[in-house]
matplotlib code that plots the C-alpha trace (Angstrom):
import matplotlib.pyplot as plt

x = [118.4, 117.7, 116.2, 119.2, 121.5, 119.5, 120.3, 123.9, 125.5, 127.0, 129.2, 129.4, 130.3, 133.6, 134.7, 134.0, 136.0, 139.2, 138.7, 139.3, 142.8, 141.4, 138.0, 138.8, 137.4, 139.8, 137.2, 136.5, 133.2, 134.9, 134.4, 131.5, 133.6, 131.8, 134.7, 137.6, 139.4, 141.8, 141.7, 138.5, 137.3, 134.2, 132.3, 130.3, 128.3, 129.9, 127.9, 130.3, 128.9, 128.8, 132.4, 133.5, 131.7, 133.1, 136.7, 136.4, 134.7, 137.5, 140.2, 138.7, 138.5, 141.9, 143.6, 142.5, 142.8, 146.2, 145.7, 142.2, 142.4, 139.6, 140.4, 137.5, 136.5, 133.5, 131.2, 132.5, 130.7, 128.6, 125.1, 123.5, 124.8, 122.5, 124.1, 127.6, 126.9, 125.2, 128.1, 130.6, 128.6, 128.7, 132.5, 133.1, 134.9, 132.3, 133.7, 132.9, 130.4, 128.5, 127.1, 124.7, 122.5, 119.0, 116.4, 114.7, 117.8, 118.4, 116.1, 117.9, 121.3, 120.2, 118.9, 122.3, 123.9, 125.7, 124.6, 125.7, 122.8, 123.4, 121.1, 123.6, 126.0, 125.7, 124.0, 122.9, 119.1, 119.4, 121.8, 119.6, 116.3, 117.7, 119.1, 116.1, 113.2, 109.9, 110.9, 113.6, 110.9, 110.3, 113.9, 113.6, 113.7, 111.0, 113.0, 112.7, 116.4, 118.2, 120.4, 120.8, 121.5, 118.8, 121.0, 119.7, 116.5, 115.4, 111.7, 109.9, 107.7, 106.2, 108.5, 106.7, 108.0, 106.8, 107.4, 105.2, 102.5, 102.5, 102.5, 99.4, 97.7, 98.1, 99.4, 103.0, 103.3, 100.1, 99.6, 96.4, 97.9, 96.8, 93.7, 93.2, 90.6, 92.8, 95.8, 93.8, 92.3, 95.8, 97.1, 94.3, 95.0, 98.7, 97.9, 95.2, 97.5, 100.2, 103.0, 104.4, 103.8, 102.6, 101.7, 103.7, 105.7, 107.0, 108.9, 106.4, 109.1, 108.8, 111.7, 110.5, 111.4, 109.5, 106.4, 108.3, 108.1, 104.4, 102.0, 103.8, 104.4, 100.7, 99.6, 101.8, 100.2, 96.6, 96.9, 98.9, 101.9, 100.9, 103.4, 102.6, 102.6, 101.9, 101.9, 102.7, 99.6, 99.1, 97.4, 96.5, 93.4, 91.1, 89.5, 92.8, 94.7, 91.8, 91.8, 95.5, 95.3, 92.3, 94.0, 97.0, 94.8, 93.0, 96.3, 97.3, 93.8, 93.6, 97.2, 98.2, 101.1, 102.9, 103.1, 106.2, 109.7, 111.2, 114.9, 116.2, 115.0, 111.4, 111.3, 114.6, 113.7, 110.2, 108.6, 106.7, 105.7, 105.9, 108.0, 108.2, 111.6, 113.7, 115.9, 118.7, 116.8, 117.5, 121.2, 120.5, 118.1, 119.5, 118.8, 118.3, 114.6, 112.3, 110.8, 108.6, 107.8, 104.7, 103.8, 102.3, 98.5, 95.8, 92.3, 90.8, 93.9, 96.1, 98.0, 101.7, 102.6, 100.4, 101.4, 103.5, 105.6, 108.1, 111.5, 113.8, 116.3, 119.7, 121.1, 124.4, 125.0, 127.7, 128.8, 129.7, 133.0, 134.3, 136.9, 137.0, 133.4, 134.2, 136.0, 133.2, 130.6, 132.5, 133.0, 129.3, 128.4, 131.1, 129.7, 126.2, 127.0, 125.4, 128.6, 128.9, 125.2, 125.5, 128.5, 126.5, 123.6, 126.0, 127.7, 124.8, 121.5, 120.2, 118.3, 119.9, 117.4, 117.6, 114.7, 114.0, 116.2, 115.3, 115.6, 119.0, 120.4, 118.5, 121.4, 121.6, 117.9, 118.0, 120.9, 119.3, 115.6, 114.9, 115.6, 113.3, 110.3, 112.3, 113.6, 110.1, 108.9, 111.7, 109.8, 106.9, 108.3, 107.3, 109.9, 109.5, 108.4, 111.3, 110.3, 112.0, 111.4, 110.9, 112.2, 109.9, 107.0, 107.6, 108.1, 104.7, 103.2, 104.8, 103.7, 100.1, 100.2, 101.7, 99.1, 96.2, 97.1, 99.6, 98.3, 94.6, 94.6, 92.8, 90.4, 91.8, 89.7, 91.0, 94.6, 94.3, 92.7, 94.7, 98.0, 97.3, 96.5, 99.8, 101.8, 100.2, 101.5, 105.0, 105.1, 104.0, 107.0]
y = [30.0, 30.2, 26.8, 25.3, 27.1, 25.4, 22.0, 22.6, 25.0, 22.6, 19.5, 15.8, 14.8, 13.3, 16.7, 18.2, 15.7, 16.8, 20.4, 19.7, 21.1, 24.5, 24.6, 27.2, 25.1, 22.2, 19.5, 19.0, 20.8, 23.9, 25.6, 27.5, 30.6, 33.3, 35.7, 33.6, 35.3, 34.3, 33.2, 31.8, 30.1, 31.0, 29.6, 31.6, 30.7, 29.8, 32.4, 34.7, 38.0, 36.7, 35.4, 38.9, 40.5, 37.8, 38.4, 42.1, 41.8, 39.4, 41.7, 44.7, 42.8, 41.2, 44.5, 45.8, 42.6, 41.0, 38.8, 37.7, 36.7, 35.2, 32.3, 32.1, 29.7, 28.8, 26.2, 23.0, 21.9, 18.8, 17.4, 20.1, 22.7, 21.3, 17.8, 19.3, 21.5, 18.6, 16.3, 18.9, 19.3, 15.5, 15.5, 18.4, 20.4, 23.0, 26.5, 29.3, 31.0, 29.9, 32.7, 30.4, 28.8, 27.9, 28.8, 25.5, 23.6, 25.6, 23.5, 20.4, 21.9, 23.2, 19.7, 18.3, 20.7, 22.4, 26.0, 28.7, 30.5, 34.1, 35.4, 34.5, 37.1, 40.2, 42.3, 39.4, 40.0, 43.7, 43.7, 41.3, 43.0, 46.5, 45.5, 43.5, 44.9, 43.0, 40.5, 39.1, 37.5, 34.8, 33.6, 32.9, 29.2, 27.6, 28.5, 32.2, 32.6, 33.2, 30.5, 32.2, 35.8, 37.0, 38.1, 38.6, 37.9, 37.6, 38.6, 36.9, 38.8, 38.2, 38.9, 39.2, 39.5, 42.9, 42.0, 38.9, 40.8, 43.5, 40.8, 39.3, 42.7, 43.3, 46.5, 45.9, 48.9, 48.2, 44.5, 43.2, 40.7, 41.9, 39.7, 36.0, 36.8, 39.4, 37.1, 34.2, 36.4, 37.6, 34.1, 32.9, 35.7, 34.8, 31.2, 32.0, 34.3, 31.7, 34.0, 31.3, 27.7, 28.6, 31.8, 30.8, 27.7, 27.1, 23.9, 21.1, 18.8, 17.2, 18.8, 20.0, 23.6, 24.0, 25.1, 28.2, 29.4, 28.7, 28.2, 29.9, 33.4, 33.6, 32.2, 34.8, 37.5, 36.2, 36.0, 39.2, 37.4, 34.0, 31.2, 27.6, 26.6, 28.8, 27.6, 24.1, 23.8, 24.0, 27.2, 26.5, 24.3, 27.3, 29.6, 31.4, 28.1, 26.9, 30.2, 29.9, 26.2, 26.6, 29.4, 27.2, 24.3, 26.4, 27.3, 23.7, 22.4, 25.0, 24.3, 27.8, 26.3, 23.1, 19.9, 18.5, 19.7, 22.1, 21.5, 25.1, 28.5, 28.8, 32.5, 33.2, 31.0, 32.5, 29.2, 31.0, 34.7, 35.0, 33.7, 34.0, 35.2, 37.4, 40.4, 38.1, 37.8, 41.5, 40.8, 37.3, 38.5, 42.0, 43.5, 40.1, 40.3, 43.3, 42.5, 44.1, 43.1, 43.2, 41.8, 38.3, 38.3, 37.9, 36.7, 40.2, 42.2, 44.0, 47.3, 46.7, 48.5, 46.0, 42.8, 40.1, 37.4, 34.6, 35.9, 33.2, 34.2, 32.8, 33.5, 33.2, 30.4, 30.3, 26.8, 25.2, 23.7, 27.3, 27.9, 31.6, 32.6, 36.1, 36.9, 35.1, 37.3, 40.4, 39.3, 38.6, 42.1, 43.6, 41.6, 42.7, 46.4, 49.2, 49.6, 45.9, 45.6, 48.4, 46.7, 43.5, 45.3, 46.9, 43.6, 41.2, 43.1, 40.9, 42.6, 42.7, 41.8, 45.3, 47.5, 50.6, 49.3, 51.9, 54.7, 53.4, 53.2, 55.9, 56.5, 52.8, 52.6, 55.9, 54.7, 51.2, 51.8, 48.3, 47.1, 49.6, 47.3, 44.6, 46.9, 47.9, 44.3, 43.2, 44.8, 42.3, 38.8, 35.5, 32.9, 29.1, 28.2, 27.6, 24.1, 20.8, 18.6, 21.5, 19.7, 16.7, 19.0, 20.8, 17.5, 16.3, 19.5, 19.3, 15.7, 16.5, 19.7, 17.9, 15.1, 17.5, 20.9, 20.0, 16.7, 16.8, 13.4, 14.4, 17.2, 20.4, 20.2, 16.7, 17.8, 20.6, 18.7, 15.5, 17.4, 19.7, 16.7, 15.0, 18.1, 18.6, 15.1, 15.8, 19.1, 17.4, 15.1]
z = [93.8, 97.5, 97.6, 95.8, 98.4, 101.2, 99.7, 98.7, 101.1, 103.6, 104.1, 104.7, 108.2, 107.1, 105.9, 109.3, 111.3, 109.7, 111.0, 114.7, 114.7, 113.6, 115.2, 117.7, 120.5, 121.0, 120.6, 124.3, 124.5, 125.7, 129.1, 130.6, 131.0, 129.0, 129.5, 128.1, 125.3, 122.5, 118.9, 117.4, 114.2, 112.3, 109.4, 106.8, 103.8, 100.5, 98.6, 96.8, 98.1, 101.7, 101.4, 100.4, 103.3, 105.7, 104.6, 105.0, 108.4, 109.6, 108.3, 110.1, 113.4, 113.2, 112.4, 115.9, 117.9, 117.6, 120.6, 119.6, 115.9, 113.8, 111.5, 109.0, 106.3, 104.2, 105.6, 104.0, 100.9, 101.1, 101.7, 104.0, 106.5, 109.1, 108.8, 109.0, 112.0, 113.8, 113.1, 114.3, 117.6, 118.1, 117.4, 119.7, 116.9, 115.9, 115.2, 117.6, 115.3, 112.2, 110.1, 108.3, 111.0, 109.9, 112.5, 111.8, 113.0, 116.2, 118.5, 117.4, 117.9, 121.3, 122.3, 121.3, 123.8, 121.0, 121.3, 123.8, 125.6, 124.4, 127.0, 129.7, 128.5, 130.6, 127.9, 125.7, 125.7, 125.7, 122.7, 120.6, 121.3, 120.8, 117.4, 116.1, 118.0, 118.3, 115.6, 117.9, 120.0, 117.3, 117.9, 121.6, 122.6, 124.8, 127.9, 126.9, 126.1, 122.8, 121.4, 118.1, 117.0, 114.6, 111.7, 108.2, 106.2, 102.7, 103.0, 100.0, 97.6, 94.2, 91.2, 87.9, 84.3, 83.0, 79.4, 79.7, 81.5, 78.7, 76.1, 77.7, 77.7, 81.4, 82.9, 83.8, 86.1, 88.1, 88.1, 89.7, 92.2, 95.6, 96.3, 95.5, 92.9, 91.2, 91.2, 89.8, 87.0, 86.1, 86.2, 83.9, 81.4, 81.3, 80.7, 78.0, 76.2, 76.1, 77.2, 79.5, 80.3, 83.8, 85.6, 88.6, 89.3, 92.9, 93.3, 93.7, 95.3, 98.7, 100.7, 104.1, 103.4, 100.1, 101.9, 103.0, 99.4, 98.6, 101.5, 104.4, 103.0, 102.0, 105.4, 107.1, 105.0, 105.4, 109.2, 109.7, 111.1, 112.6, 112.7, 111.7, 115.4, 118.4, 122.0, 120.8, 118.6, 114.9, 113.8, 110.2, 110.5, 110.3, 107.7, 107.0, 106.4, 104.2, 102.2, 101.4, 100.6, 98.4, 96.5, 95.7, 94.9, 92.3, 90.7, 90.4, 89.4, 86.6, 85.6, 86.3, 88.3, 87.5, 89.6, 87.9, 88.8, 86.3, 85.6, 85.7, 86.8, 85.7, 86.1, 84.4, 81.5, 81.0, 81.8, 84.5, 84.5, 88.3, 91.2, 95.0, 95.8, 98.2, 97.5, 96.4, 93.1, 92.2, 91.6, 90.1, 87.5, 87.1, 83.8, 82.1, 83.0, 83.1, 86.4, 89.0, 92.6, 94.8, 98.2, 98.3, 97.9, 100.6, 100.3, 100.1, 99.3, 101.9, 101.7, 101.1, 104.3, 106.3, 104.5, 106.2, 104.6, 105.4, 106.5, 104.9, 107.6, 108.4, 111.9, 113.8, 116.3, 119.0, 119.7, 123.0, 121.6, 121.6, 124.3, 123.9, 124.2, 125.4, 122.2, 120.2, 121.8, 121.0, 117.4, 117.2, 118.3, 116.0, 113.0, 113.7, 114.5, 112.6, 110.6, 109.7, 109.0, 106.5, 104.9, 104.7, 103.0, 100.5, 99.8, 99.6, 99.3, 102.0, 104.9, 108.4, 111.1, 112.4, 113.4, 111.4, 108.6, 105.9, 108.5, 109.6, 106.0, 104.0, 101.6, 100.6, 99.8, 98.0, 95.9, 95.4, 95.0, 93.8, 97.4, 99.1, 99.0, 100.6, 103.2, 104.1, 104.1, 106.4, 109.3, 108.8, 108.6, 110.1, 111.1, 111.3, 114.8, 117.3, 118.4, 118.8, 115.8, 113.5, 110.4, 111.1, 111.6, 108.3, 106.5, 107.8, 106.6, 103.2, 102.8, 103.5, 101.4, 98.4, 98.5, 98.8, 97.3, 94.6, 93.5, 94.5, 96.1, 99.3, 100.1, 101.5, 104.6, 105.4, 104.7, 107.2, 110.0, 109.6, 109.3, 112.2, 114.4, 113.3, 113.9, 117.3, 118.3, 116.9, 118.8, 122.0, 121.7]

ax = plt.figure().add_subplot(projection="3d")
ax.plot(x, y, z, "-o")
ax.set_aspect("equal")
plt.show()
């Protein structure tokens, strides 16, 4: 579901060019005045729940600001949101705010000159760090400033089908999935009992972002929160990277995971007994599947309260084509206020990137206990590195990973060393 959204939730460049008349920025690149006020345009995701929140947020703002109105629309449908936003930056008709900005795309947008430096607002850094806490540091650009507002995450965990576990003779309420050995033993039992075609079946396709839903969450967990690159160097060519890669290689080698693309939702269809998903899955699968959730495994097992994972975040960008940046900043703060974050949580079940999330919204998590684990997990998430060429770097990683781990064509050690060297060169520019 999330992976399909990443592919489909956006627009072709030709669709963007027609929006210049209502872009809120006038198409000239805008001014540098961070105090200018007036009407603005924003884009939000075309996900139904997010549209509902967006409309309500805009209505609440507009009711109190007759001279600073928001005109909102879904991000136009097309090839990819990254392509659409990039084309709008080039054309000079980007909206003031996009509530669907991929952190992986931010360095490219920044290099295009398309993003406003939020740290230049008087209280910019203070507002962002007060809201998101230490996790905000992952979203700083290489100059130390913020060109994106950390907004919301979908921390990924392991979903498992309790009925299939029980059918295989496994304890559905206390699954052994914490360590690699436990996970592999459980996966082998599921396969041997024939309850599903595969124990787990992450997409084996080659898109750059697919490693965010197999290797990267486990690497984050295994390392206690290390990114794929740090200080401009690849981090994964070490014993932790090898442990994660060997674990996945074993799953593929023993056919506990499939290396051919499944046309459909493998978990929903019972084709796989487990999946790596975020809190969005709770509403998607609902009562149709008797599911449980646990943190992703580590080599020796890690307590849930200490386990890290991938954030699967989307953030908010403010774009330089915006003439009324003062209003846009006020709207951005309004949309990420405690009240609106609570409304977002209620509407979507996705986690605001806000520190002490479960303590801030205790009633929500008491009323929605299925989300409690994800609320706890949201405090320990790793983002993609904020580096120029991020998409190219992830594509290089995916290509090496696919060849070695998924298809077994090269040894894991060679994959790790060769890919780390290639990524170091890409990161160096």
